[in-house]
C-alpha positions in Angstrom: 27.3 14.1 -166.1 27.7 10.4 -166.8 27.7 10.8 -170.6 30.0 13.9 -170.3 32.4 12.0 -168.1 32.5 9.0 -170.4 33.4 11.3 -173.3 35.9 13.3 -171.5 33.8 16.5 -171.5 34.4 18.7 -168.5 32.1 21.5 -167.3 34.0 24.8 -166.7 31.8 26.9 -164.5 32.5 30.6 -163.7 30.7 33.7 -162.5 28.7 34.5 -159.4 25.0 34.5 -159.1 23.1 34.7 -155.8 19.7 35.9 -157.1 16.5 33.9 -157.6 14.7 33.5 -160.8 10.9 33.9 -160.4 8.6 31.1 -161.6 7.3 27.7 -160.8 9.5 24.9 -159.5 10.5 23.6 -163.0 13.6 25.6 -163.5 15.7 22.5 -163.4 14.6 21.8 -167.0 16.6 24.8 -168.2 20.1 23.7 -167.2 19.2 20.1 -168.1 18.1 20.9 -171.6 21.1 23.3 -172.2 23.7 20.8 -170.9 22.1 17.8 -172.6 22.2 19.6 -175.9 25.8 20.8 -175.4 27.1 17.4 -174.4 25.2 15.6 -177.2 26.8 17.6 -180.0 30.2 18.4 -178.5 33.2 16.4 -179.8 34.9 14.2 -177.2 37.2 16.0 -174.8 35.9 19.5 -175.6 34.7 21.5 -172.5 31.3 23.0 -172.0 31.7 26.5 -170.5 29.0 27.8 -168.2 28.9 31.4 -167.0 26.3 32.8 -164.6 26.3 36.3 -163.2 23.8 38.7 -161.6 22.9 41.8 -163.6 20.9 44.7 -162.2 17.5 43.2 -162.4 18.2 39.8 -163.9 20.4 36.7 -164.0 22.6 36.2 -167.0 23.7 32.7 -168.1 25.7 31.6 -171.1 26.5 28.0 -172.1 29.2 27.6 -174.8 30.2 24.3 -176.4 31.6 23.1 -179.7 28.8 22.0 -182.0 27.6 21.6 -185.6 27.2 24.9 -187.3 23.6 26.1 -187.7 23.2 27.7 -191.1 22.0 31.3 -191.4 18.7 30.2 -192.9 18.1 27.7 -190.1 18.8 30.1 -187.2 15.3 31.8 -187.2 13.6 28.4 -186.7 16.1 26.7 -184.4 13.8 27.0 -181.4 10.7 25.6 -183.3 9.4 22.2 -182.4 10.8 19.3 -184.5 13.6 21.4 -186.1 17.1 20.0 -186.3 19.7 21.7 -188.4 21.2 20.1 -191.5 24.6 19.8 -189.8 23.1 18.4 -186.6 21.5 15.7 -188.7 24.8 15.0 -190.5 26.5 14.6 -187.2 24.4 11.4 -186.7 23.5 12.4 -183.1 20.1 11.2 -181.9 17.5 13.9 -181.3 13.9 14.8 -181.8 14.2 18.5 -182.4 12.1 19.2 -179.3 14.7 20.1 -176.7 15.4 23.7 -177.8 11.7 24.4 -178.3 10.9 23.3 -174.8 13.9 25.3 -173.5 12.6 28.5 -175.2 9.1 27.9 -173.9 10.2 27.5 -170.3 12.7 30.4 -170.4 10.4 32.9 -172.3 6.8 31.9 -171.6 7.1 30.5 -168.1 9.9 32.6 -166.6 9.5 35.8 -168.8 13.1 35.7 -169.8 15.0 35.8 -173.1 17.2 33.4 -175.0 19.5 33.9 -177.9 22.1 31.9 -179.8 25.5 33.0 -181.1 28.1 31.2 -183.2 31.8 31.7 -183.8 33.5 31.2 -187.1 34.0 27.5 -188.1 36.7 25.9 -185.9 36.9 22.4 -187.4 35.3 19.9 -189.8 34.6 16.6 -188.3 33.4 13.8 -190.6 32.4 16.4 -193.2 30.4 18.5 -190.7 31.5 22.1 -189.9 31.8 22.7 -186.1 32.0 26.1 -184.3 31.6 27.4 -180.8 27.9 27.8 -180.1 26.7 29.9 -177.2 23.2 30.0 -175.8 22.6 33.2 -173.7 19.8 33.5 -171.2 18.5 36.4 -169.3 16.0 35.7 -166.5 14.2 38.3 -164.5 14.8 38.0 -160.7 12.1 37.7 -158.1 12.7 41.4 -157.1 12.2 42.5 -160.7 8.9 40.6 -161.0 7.5 42.4 -157.9 8.3 45.8 -159.5 6.1 45.2 -162.5 
């Protein structure tokens, strides 16, 4: 929040979720990694949009921010350890390429959920880097769904 506040980035939160994801007490890593990534790459004064809703047997969350375009050939590997996209590198933002790989590991392997990424058409070019709206969507099984398996 401190970095977001300094850069004029607001969090726009919507939706309604009252269910509980099932897993060990490390879920806090998920929003931290998602929001850290969104704030890091977002231009100043662009909001980060967060939507969470309950579905029939899961919790759906989406985080959308403006960020450097991930090229089509980079998309299949974007959750691999050490991978940073060409435009992310050009943006000169610090990073190790580990955040998204840890995020996927926690969401998929620890909580049994799913994660996907979607991008809009290019919205702007900033210092020679194409930016678009980037959305990470997560679906997490709920405690009641785990007990049905």
